C-alpha positions in Angstrom: -1.6 -29.2 -37.0 0.3 -27.2 -34.3 4.0 -27.0 -35.2 6.2 -29.1 -33.0 8.4 -26.1 -32.1 5.3 -24.2 -30.8 4.3 -27.2 -28.7 7.8 -27.4 -27.3 7.8 -23.7 -26.5 4.5 -24.0 -24.7 5.7 -26.9 -22.6 8.9 -25.1 -21.6 7.0 -21.8 -20.9 4.4 -23.5 -18.8 7.0 -25.4 -16.9 9.0 -22.3 -16.2 5.8 -20.7 -14.8 5.1 -23.7 -12.7 8.6 -23.7 -11.2 8.8 -19.9 -10.6 8.3 -18.3 -7.3 7.5 -14.6 -7.2 7.2 -12.8 -10.6 10.4 -11.4 -12.0 10.8 -7.6 -11.4 10.4 -5.3 -14.3 12.2 -2.4 -12.7 15.6 -2.0 -11.1 13.7 -1.6 -7.8 10.2 -0.6 -6.7 10.0 1.2 -3.4 6.4 1.2 -2.1 4.8 4.6 -2.7 1.9 4.4 -0.3 -0.3 6.1 -3.0 -2.2 5.0 -6.1 1.2 4.4 -7.9 2.7 1.1 -7.0 6.3 2.4 -7.0 7.9 5.6 -5.5 9.6 7.8 -8.0 13.2 6.5 -8.3 14.5 10.0 -7.8 13.2 9.9 -4.3 15.1 6.7 -3.4 18.0 6.9 -0.9 20.5 4.4 0.3 18.7 3.9 3.6 15.8 2.3 1.7 18.2 -0.6 0.9 19.7 -1.1 4.3 17.9 -2.8 7.3 19.4 -2.9 10.8 16.5 -4.6 12.6 18.2 -8.0 13.0 21.3 -6.9 14.9 19.9 -8.2 18.1 17.5 -11.1 19.0 13.9 -10.6 19.7 12.0 -11.7 22.8 11.7 -15.5 23.4 8.3 -17.0 23.5 7.2 -19.9 25.8 9.1 -22.4 23.6 12.4 -20.5 24.0 12.2 -19.2 20.4 12.4 -15.8 18.9 12.0 -14.7 15.2 12.3 -11.4 13.4 11.0 -11.4 9.9 12.7 -9.3 7.2 10.3 -8.6 4.4 9.1 -5.6 2.4 6.7 -4.5 5.2 9.7 -3.5 7.3 12.4 -3.3 4.6 11.1 -1.4 1.5 14.1 -2.2 -0.6 13.0 -5.8 -0.9 9.7 -5.0 -2.6 9.1 -6.9 -5.8 12.6 -8.6 -5.6 11.1 -12.0 -4.7 13.0 -12.7 -1.5 12.9 -12.2 2.2 14.7 -13.3 5.4 14.3 -14.2 9.0 16.5 -14.1 12.1 15.7 -16.9 14.5 17.1 -17.2 18.0 16.9 -20.2 20.3 17.4 -20.3 24.1 18.9 -23.4 25.5 16.4 -26.1 24.6 14.4 -23.7 22.5 12.1 -25.1 19.8 10.8 -23.8 16.5 7.7 -25.9 16.2 6.9 -27.9 13.0 5.7 -25.5 10.4 5.9 -24.8 6.6 6.0 -22.0 4.1 3.5 -22.5 1.3 5.1 -20.1 -1.1 8.9 -20.5 -0.6 11.9 -22.7 -0.2 14.0 -21.7 2.8 17.8 -21.9 3.2 19.0 -21.6 6.8 22.5 -21.0 8.0 23.6 -21.5 11.6 25.4 -18.4 13.0 25.9 -19.8 16.5 25.1 -23.0 18.4 23.9 -26.5 17.5 20.5 -27.0 16.0 18.7 -30.2 15.5 17.1 -29.4 12.1 15.0 -31.3 9.6 12.0 -31.7 7.4 9.5 -34.4 6.4 8.7 -35.1 2.8 5.4 -36.2 1.3 6.1 -39.9 1.9 6.7 -39.1 5.6 10.4 -39.7 5.3 12.4 -37.5 7.7 15.6 -35.8 6.9 17.1 -34.5 10.1 20.6 -33.8 11.6 22.3 -31.6 14.2 23.9 -28.8 12.2 26.5 -26.4 13.7 27.9 -22.9 13.2 28.7 -22.3 9.5 26.5 -25.2 8.2 23.5 -24.7 6.0 20.3 -26.7 5.5 17.6 -26.2 2.8 13.8 -26.8 3.5 12.0 -27.4 0.2 8.9 -25.3 -0.5 5.8 -26.4 1.3 7.4 -29.2 3.4 7.0 -29.4 7.2 10.3 -28.5 9.0 11.5 -27.8 12.5 14.5 -26.8 14.6 15.6 -27.3 18.2 18.6 -26.0 20.1 20.5 -29.0 21.4 23.6 -27.2 22.5 24.5 -25.7 25.9 24.4 -22.1 24.8 21.9 -19.9 22.9 21.8 -20.4 19.1 21.0 -18.2 16.1 20.2 -19.0 12.5 19.4 -16.8 9.5 16.8 -18.0 7.0 16.4 -16.8 3.5 13.3 -17.3 1.3 12.8 -17.1 -2.5 9.6 -15.2 -2.0 8.7 -11.7 -0.9 5.9 -13.3 1.1 6.7 -16.9 2.0 3.7 -17.4 4.3 3.9 -19.3 7.6 1.7 -22.2 8.9 2.6 -23.4 12.4 1.2 -26.9 12.7 0.2 -26.8 16.4 -1.6 -23.5 16.0 -3.1 -24.4 12.7 -4.6 -27.6 14.1 -5.5 -26.7 17.7 -5.8 -22.9 17.5 -7.9 -22.4 14.3 -11.4 -23.5 15.4 -11.6 -27.0 13.8 -14.5 -29.0 15.3 -13.5 -30.6 18.5 -15.0 -34.0 17.7 -13.0 -34.2 14.5 -9.8 -33.4 16.4 -10.6 -35.9 19.2 -11.1 -38.7 16.6 -8.1 -37.7 14.4 -5.6 -37.6 17.3 -7.2 -40.0 19.8 -7.6 -37.3 22.4 -10.0 -37.0 25.3 -12.0 -33.8 25.6 -9.8 -32.8 28.5 -6.6 -33.3 26.6 -8.0 -31.4 23.6 -9.1 -28.5 25.8 -5.6 -28.2 27.2 -4.1 -28.1 23.7 -6.6 -25.6 22.4 -6.0 -23.3 25.3 -2.2 -23.6 24.9 -2.2 -22.8 21.1 -5.1 -20.4 20.8 -3.0 -17.5 21.7 -0.3 -18.5 19.2 -2.7 -18.9 16.2 -1.7 -15.6 14.8 2.0 -15.7 15.8 
């Protein structure tokens, strides 16, 4: 018979793995080496590896009046293996961050400037949404669809933080209409005419990788 303490340990251990995001690091830091070794020799590290200045200013707005700059280990080596990443998001007046989700991370977003209508939808299709302002924070649970829109009269900015080095991003419009799903399925699923579907596919095809 398996001892009760061993059973309890296995349950707790399995539960901790199920709730974990990225693996815990086993070094103080691991700067990418670009060679067969996963980490650069720590003696070669310098302070600049742990500082990133690329989000001082907003990026270029897209057709929805939205701009985002990802801060991950690809552009900021010091983040490698630490299980976190960030994003700067800017909104023109009326700008929209379309419904999307991150399959591998929970996001915490803080408003730096402006007023953002912000929310998410849970798996029972219940919506949690509110206008949040400068200094306020909202959390988007891992894997749930969420969205933002600038409802103020001036541009707005948020900073998002993720508990994953690579949170992933699935934009719903691009995933549905820009991914090559069979047209007859989409027509039936959304009650669209072929003409309406063609317009949506044309609009979102160019954003399927964005």
